C-alpha positions as CSV (number, residue, x, y, z in Angstrom):
1,M,0.0,-0.2,0.0
2,K,2.9,2.3,0.9
3,S,4.6,1.7,-2.4
4,V,1.3,2.8,-4.4
5,I,1.1,5.9,-2.4
6,V,4.6,6.9,-3.2
7,A,4.1,6.1,-6.9
8,A,1.2,8.2,-6.9
9,A,2.9,11.2,-5.2
10,I,5.7,10.8,-7.6
11,V,3.3,10.8,-10.5
12,T,1.4,13.9,-9.2
13,L,4.5,15.7,-8.8
14,T,5.9,14.7,-12.1
15,A,2.5,15.7,-13.8
16,T,2.4,19.1,-11.9
17,A,5.9,20.1,-13.0
18,A,5.1,19.2,-16.7
19,S,1.9,21.1,-16.7
20,A,3.1,24.3,-14.5
21,Q,2.6,27.7,-15.7
22,E,5.3,29.7,-16.9
23,T,6.2,33.1,-15.0
24,V,8.5,35.7,-16.4
25,I,11.4,35.7,-14.0
26,Y,14.0,38.1,-15.5
27,R,14.4,40.7,-18.2
28,F,17.7,41.6,-19.2
29,A,18.2,44.9,-21.3
30,G,21.1,45.4,-23.7
31,A,21.2,42.1,-25.4
32,S,23.3,42.4,-28.7
33,A,24.3,40.2,-31.5
34,S,26.5,41.2,-34.4
35,G,27.3,37.7,-36.0
36,A,29.6,34.9,-35.8
37,N,32.5,37.0,-35.1
38,G,31.3,39.9,-33.1
39,L,29.0,40.5,-30.1
40,N,27.4,37.5,-28.4
41,T,24.9,37.6,-25.9
42,T,24.6,34.5,-23.5
43,I,22.0,34.0,-20.7
44,N,23.0,31.3,-18.1
45,C,20.2,29.7,-15.9
46,T,20.4,27.1,-13.0
47,N,17.2,25.3,-11.7
48,F,17.2,24.6,-8.1
49,S,13.6,23.7,-7.6
50,G,14.0,19.9,-7.0
51,L,12.3,19.0,-10.2
52,P,12.8,19.4,-13.9
53,A,11.5,22.5,-15.3
54,D,11.1,24.5,-18.5
55,V,12.8,27.9,-19.3
56,R,11.9,30.1,-22.1
57,A,14.0,32.8,-23.7
58,A,12.4,35.6,-25.6
59,L,14.7,38.0,-27.5
60,R,13.4,41.3,-28.9
61,D,15.2,43.9,-30.9
62,S,15.4,47.5,-29.8
63,V,12.1,48.6,-31.1
64,G,10.4,45.5,-29.4
65,N,10.0,42.9,-32.4
66,L,10.1,39.6,-31.4
67,L,13.0,37.7,-32.8
68,V,13.2,34.5,-31.0
69,N,10.9,32.7,-28.8
70,I,12.4,29.3,-27.6
71,T,11.5,26.8,-24.6
72,S,14.1,24.3,-23.4
73,P,13.8,21.9,-20.6
74,I,16.3,21.9,-17.7
75,A,17.0,19.5,-15.0
76,N,17.3,20.1,-11.5
77,L,20.5,21.6,-10.5
78,A,21.4,21.8,-14.1
79,T,22.7,25.0,-15.8
80,M,22.0,25.6,-19.4
81,T,23.0,28.5,-21.6
82,F,21.1,30.6,-24.4
83,A,23.4,32.2,-26.7
84,T,22.9,34.4,-29.8
85,N,26.1,32.8,-31.3
86,P,25.9,29.4,-29.8
87,G,28.8,27.2,-29.2
88,P,28.6,23.4,-28.2
89,G,25.9,22.6,-25.7
90,E,24.3,25.9,-25.9
91,V,20.7,26.7,-27.0
92,P,20.5,28.9,-29.9
93,L,19.0,32.1,-29.3
94,N,19.2,33.1,-32.9
95,F,17.6,32.2,-36.2
96,P,19.1,31.3,-39.8
97,G,20.0,34.8,-41.4
98,M,20.0,36.6,-38.2
99,I,23.0,39.0,-38.2
100,V,22.5,42.0,-36.1
101,V,20.5,42.7,-32.7
102,P,21.3,46.3,-31.5
103,A,20.7,46.6,-28.0
104,G,17.3,44.7,-27.5
105,T,16.1,42.6,-24.7
106,V,15.7,39.2,-23.5
107,A,12.9,38.0,-21.1
108,I,13.2,34.8,-19.4
109,A,10.2,32.8,-18.1
110,A,10.1,29.4,-16.2
111,T,7.9,26.8,-14.8
112,T,9.5,27.3,-11.4
113,L,10.6,30.4,-9.5
114,A,13.6,28.5,-8.1
115,M,15.9,29.6,-10.6
116,I,18.6,32.1,-11.0
117,C,19.9,33.5,-14.4
118,S,22.5,35.8,-15.4
119,A,23.5,37.4,-18.8
120,Q,26.7,38.6,-20.4
121,V,27.4,40.3,-23.7
122,F,31.2,39.6,-25.0
123,D,33.0,40.1,-28.4
124,S,33.6,36.6,-29.9
125,S,35.8,38.0,-32.4
126,G,39.2,38.0,-30.5
127,G,41.1,35.1,-28.7
128,G,39.4,35.7,-25.4
129,R,36.1,36.6,-24.0
130,T,36.0,40.3,-23.1
131,G,32.7,41.9,-22.2
132,Y,30.5,42.7,-19.7
133,S,27.5,41.6,-17.6
134,L,24.0,42.6,-18.0
135,R,21.9,43.6,-15.3
136,G,18.7,41.6,-14.9
137,V,15.5,42.8,-13.3
138,R,13.9,40.0,-11.3
139,F,10.1,39.5,-11.4
140,S,8.4,37.1,-9.2
141,P,11.2,36.6,-6.8
142,Y,11.8,33.2,-5.1
143,P,10.1,33.1,-1.6
144,G,12.7,34.2,1.0
145,S,15.4,35.3,-1.6
146,E,16.9,38.6,-1.9
147,E,18.9,39.6,-5.4
């Protein structure tokens, strides 16, 4: 009997995580891209909810046009990277033929509030990664946290 109750609880938790509603948790202004050998924006998110979740990145240009809207699953305690010029293992935050995004925004939504994200813009044309961090505005903070 106990194993049936435990199995039912696991199924319920899994179904709840899979059907959870997305909430906007961050917005980063200043997201930029200028092709394969220029400016690149990366967003790194880590899920610490205890369950798998979905995370969505929506990239807009400087006048608010939606350029990319992509969702990806993320495991508990995993970190994923969205990138306008993706490298191995990074989720593409671009589309075929996308060349320039001058100072747009990226909104991050997730099916859990137990997620932290950071964003960076760097110059990928040189030998090293020189760049700067984007300040994220946090919406719907995780209860008991301070950012």
